[in-house]
N, C-alpha and C positions, 0 to 999 in steps of 0.2 A: 371538307375533305382535304387532307394534307397533300402537298405536291408529290410526295413519294407514293402516296396511294393512287393519285391520278396517273402517275407514270407507270405503275404496276398494272393499272386497269387498261391503259393504252397498249401496253405490251401484250396483254392477254387477248385484246380485241384485234390487234393489227393483222395477224395472219388470215383470220376469217374474213375481215373486211377487205383485205387485199384480194383474196380469192373472188369475193362477190364483185368487187370493182373491176377486176380483170375480165370476168365473164360479161359484165355489163358493157365494157368497152368493146369487146369482141362482137357482142350482139348489135351494138350501135353501128359498128363498121359494116357488118353484113347487111343490116337493114338499109343503110344508105347506098350500098353498092348493088344490092339485088332487089330493091324496092319491095320489101316484105315487112310485116309487123315486127318491130323491135322486141315487143313483149314476148312474142312466140319464140324468137331466137333466144332470148334470155332464159326462158323456161327450159327449152330443149337442151341448151348447152349446160345449164345448171344441173339438170337431171343426170347428165353424163358424169358429173363430179359428185354424185351422191355418196360415193365411198368416203368422201372427206367430211361428211356431215357429223360423224361421231369421233373424228380424230381429236385428240386432246388439244392440239395446237390451233385448230380451225373452228371447232364447234362453238365456242363462246362468241366469236366474232360473227359467225354466220347467223346465229340466233339474234344477235344485236341488230344486224342488217335487216333481217326479215321482220323485225318487230318495231324497234325504236326508229330506225331510218324510214320505215314505212309510214309511221305516224307523222314524222317530220315532213315527209314528202306530201302527205295529204294536207297538212296545214298550209304549206306553201302553194298547193294547188289553187287556193282561193285567189291568188294573184292573177289567175287566168280569167276571172269572172268580173264583169261590170254590169250592173243593172241597166245602165244607160244604153248599152249596145242592143238590148232586147226590147227597148221601148217601142221600136218601130213595128214590131210584130202585131201589136194591137191586143185589146182585151179578149177578143174571141180566140185569137191564136194562143194566147197565154192559157186561157181556160181549157182549150182543146188539148194542149200539150200536157197540162197538169192532170187532166182527166185520163188521158192515155197512160200516163205513168202510174197513176193510182190503180187503174183497172188491170194493168199488166202485173203489178206487184201482187194485187189480190188474186189474180188468176194463177200466179205462181204457187199459191197455197193449194188451189184446186188441182193443179198438175201434180204437185208433190204427193197429194193424197191419192190421186189416181194411179200413180206409179210407185206407191209405197216408199216414198222418200220422207225425210223428217222436215220439221218446220225451219230449222237452220238452213237447210239446202234450199228451201222455198224462198227464204229472204235473200240469200246470196244470189241465186239465179234470177229471181224476179227483179231484184234491184239492179243487177248488172245489165239485164236486157232493157229495163225501163229507163235507166239513167245514162250511164256512160261507160259501160263495159268493164274492162279490167280495173280501172280506177275505182269505180263504185264497188266492185266485188271486194277489193282490198280494204276500202274504207268500212264497208259493212262488216267484214270479218273482224275488224278491230273493235267493233261495237258489240257484236253478238258474243254471249258467253261461250267459250271454247269447250269442245269435247275431243275425244280421241279421233274423230273423223274430220275435224275442222280443216286441217292443213290439206288433206287430200281433196276435200270439196272445193276449197279455195283454188287450188291449183287446177283442178278440172274446169272450174267455172271460167278462169282466166283463159285457159287454152281454148275452151269451147266458144266463148264470145269473140275472141280474137280471130279464130278460124271462120266463124259465121260472118263476122264483119268483113273479112277479106272476100269471101264468096259474094256477099251482098254488094260490095263495092263494084264488082264486075257485072253482076246480073241485074241489079236494080235499075241502073240507067238504061239498059237495053229494054227491060220489061216496061218501064214507064214510057219510053219512047214509042214502043209498039202499041201501047194503050192510048196514045194520042194526048197525053197530059201536057199542059203548058210547062214552061221552064219553072215558073213560080210553084206550081203544084208539085212537080218532080222534086224541086229543092226542099219543099216542106216535108214531103214523104221521106226523103233521104235523111234529113236532119232529125226527123221524129222516130225513125225506125232502125237505122244502123247504130251499132253499139258503141264503137270507138271513134274518137274525134278524128284521128288521122284518116280513117277510111271514109268518114263523112265528107271531109274536105276533098279527098281524091275523087269520090263519086260525084259530088256536086259540081266541081269545076270541070269534070270531064264532059258535062252536058253544056254548060254555059256559065258566064260570069254571074248572071242573075240567079241561076240555080245554085251556084256555089255560095254566093252571099246569103241567100235565104236558108240554105242547108246549115251553114255555119252558125247563123243567128239562132235558129231553132235548136241546134245541138247545144249551144251555150246556155240556152234557156233550160234545157234538161239538166245540164251540169249545175246551174245556179240553184236548182231545187234540191241538189244533193244534201246540203246541210240540214234542210228541213226534214228530209227522209231520215237522216242520221239521228237527229234529235228524237223523232217519233220512235224509231227502232230502239234507240238507247233507253228511252223512258219505258217503252213497252216490255223489253226484255229484262230490264232491271226489276221492274215490278213483278214480272213472272218468276224471276229467280230468287229475289230477296225480300219482296214486299215494297209497297209504295214509299214507306218511310226511309228506305235505303237508296232511293233513286238519286243518282248523281250523273251528270253529263261527263263523258270522258274529256280530259283536258284538251286532247287534240281536236275534238269537235268544236270546243270553244275557240281554239286557236284558228281553226279553219273559218269559222264564222267571222272572227275578228279581222282576219286578213281580207276576206271577201268584202266586208263593209268598208274597210280602209281603201281598198282598190275601187270600189263603187263610188265612194265619195271624193275621190281624187287626192286622198292623203298620201297615196303611194306615187312617187314620180314614175313616169313611164320607163325610165332606164332601170330603176329599182324593180319595178314590176316585171320587166322582161327578164332580168337576172333571176328573180324568184321563180318565174315559170320554168326557165331552163334548169334551175337547181332542183325544182320539184320533179321534172322529167327524169333527171339523172337519179335522184333518190329513189323514185319508184322503180326504175329499171334495176338498180342495185338490189332493192328489196325483193323484186321478182326473181332475180338471179339467185339470191340466197334461199328464197322459198323453193326454187327448183332444186337446189343442192340438198335441201332437207327432205325431199320427196322422191321416192324411187318409182320406176316405171311399173314394177310388179304391183304395187299398191294401186296405181292408177288403173291398171287393167282389171283389177278385182272389183271396180265400181259397177261395171255392168251396163247393159243397154238402157236401163231405166233412167240413168243420169243423162244420157244423151237425149232420150225422148223428151224429158222435161224441158230442157233448154231449147230444143228445136221447136216444140209445140208453143212455148212462150214467144219465141221469135215470130212464128207465123201468126200467132194471135195478135201481136202488136202491129204487124204489117196489115192485117185484115182490118183492124180497128181504124188505123190511120188512113187507109185508103177509103174506107167508108166515110170518115169525117171529111176528107177532101171532096169526095163525090157529092156529099150533102151540103157542101158549102160552109161547114162548121168552122173551118180554119180561117175564114175571112179572106179567102183568095178569089 
């Protein structure tokens, strides 16, 4: 591509990218000063600027931010994961967490059928609840073949898991304390059931250092399994849509796995890894801001109570399973 073409492309993208970046910066500021989820702020502020989604000057950049920057952010998310950090949880803990994730994603299809929702919504919500909240929802949305409801479903899922994570961050430590659980047990439950990483950290360390460390490790284990789930979903949906001969892994999934392996094997210096994690965080916030701009509140309200019921039931299902696993000693605690 010629330099003149690149310059023209940059000029066409700049207004929309600047809008998404400004919204992301505002969301970050509000999150740090009012101790609330940055993703939620980014979505809500973005929706307030929905009138700019179809403007000639901003439309192209907003679409670029919500798709291309999203995929880049997911690739760099691999720098957060190291396999060595999760070795201490043990074989039984690993098996328990993997089983909880698989059962929750499977249960998502049951819920979707019960509440008359489609399979795409089942994958989005089940994966977001089972793995890592908003980040998983965004990653899965990039793998699943899109239709006319995809953007609304993604936005709803991100709002729902972020809201439920915030509620859980407040309620779960109190609930587990009243139940007489040990710090290690409480930490495992928090790491295995709360959707978003930030809320896991907040809830875990509000109990004790031991609970916070355990919660963080268990949560990172869930995040570590994200590329595995992405590969399975990509292969399954590609076969469903085009036949097995046309199955191809999305490039960003390959990139995510590559960065994860590099970080796990020590090929990424700690300084570089820290930079990539920060960059990933910003890119995902910018992408969420752009996605908010592209979605209007009226469309969200038209989704109905069944959407809410699916994700709430999935969340309660995961909590019940994890609690039973801890009670039965399956987590190795």
